[in-house]
C-alpha positions as CSV (number, residue, x, y, z in Angstrom):
1,X,171.9,125.8,136.2
2,X,169.7,123.5,134.2
3,X,171.4,120.5,132.8
4,X,170.2,117.2,131.3
5,X,169.5,114.3,133.6
6,X,169.8,110.9,131.9
7,X,167.8,109.2,134.6
8,X,164.9,111.7,134.5
9,X,165.2,112.2,130.7
10,X,164.7,116.0,131.1
11,X,166.6,119.1,132.1
12,X,166.7,119.6,135.9
13,X,168.3,122.0,138.3
14,X,171.4,121.2,140.3
15,X,171.6,121.0,144.0
16,X,172.9,124.2,145.6
17,X,176.6,123.9,146.3
18,X,177.1,120.7,144.3
19,X,178.3,122.5,141.2
20,X,182.0,121.8,140.5
21,X,183.9,123.2,137.5
22,X,186.7,121.0,136.1
23,X,189.0,120.9,133.2
24,X,189.2,117.5,131.4
25,X,192.4,115.8,130.5
26,X,192.0,117.1,126.9
27,X,191.6,120.6,128.3
28,X,187.8,121.1,127.8
29,X,185.9,123.0,130.4
30,X,183.1,121.0,132.2
31,X,180.8,121.1,135.1
32,X,179.8,118.3,137.5
33,X,176.7,118.5,139.8
34,X,174.0,116.5,141.5
35,X,170.4,116.4,140.2
36,X,168.0,118.1,142.6
37,X,165.3,115.5,141.9
38,X,167.0,112.1,141.9
39,X,170.5,112.8,143.3
40,X,172.4,111.3,140.3
41,X,175.7,112.9,139.3
42,X,175.4,115.0,136.1
43,X,178.2,116.1,133.8
44,X,178.1,118.8,131.2
45,X,180.6,120.6,129.0
46,X,180.6,124.4,129.3
47,X,181.5,127.0,126.7
48,X,185.0,128.3,126.6
49,X,188.0,128.4,124.4
50,X,189.9,125.1,124.0
51,X,192.4,124.8,126.8
52,X,191.2,127.9,128.7
53,X,190.8,127.4,132.4
54,X,187.5,128.1,134.1
55,X,189.2,130.9,136.1
56,X,190.2,132.6,132.9
57,X,186.6,132.4,131.6
58,X,185.2,133.9,134.8
59,X,188.0,136.5,134.9
60,X,187.3,137.6,131.4
61,X,183.6,137.8,132.1
62,X,183.9,139.9,135.2
63,X,186.7,142.1,133.6
64,X,184.4,143.0,130.7
65,X,181.6,143.8,133.2
66,X,183.9,146.1,135.2
67,X,185.1,147.8,132.0
68,X,181.6,148.4,130.6
69,X,180.5,149.8,134.0
70,X,183.5,152.1,134.1
71,X,182.7,153.3,130.5
72,X,179.1,154.0,131.4
73,X,180.1,155.9,134.5
74,X,182.5,158.1,132.5
75,X,179.8,158.9,130.0
76,X,177.4,159.9,132.8
77,X,180.1,162.1,134.4
78,X,181.0,163.8,131.1
79,X,177.4,164.7,130.4
80,X,176.5,165.9,133.9
81,X,176.3,169.7,134.3
């Protein structure tokens, strides 16, 4: 994921495996990672409803993917000869 690095003053990639999702004390979702170019720790808020845990965000996302895949499969089965 590309996030802004204050030291490089540009968006850079995160090191693989360094991404850590956290919920702040005021219940906002955030991500911490290390810059792949300079190694500094970066912090970025991520989208999500206020107070919703990161597990809930990922669960909702994967649940909607499974539901849409099931709906598409049923449409194909219904139209097959």
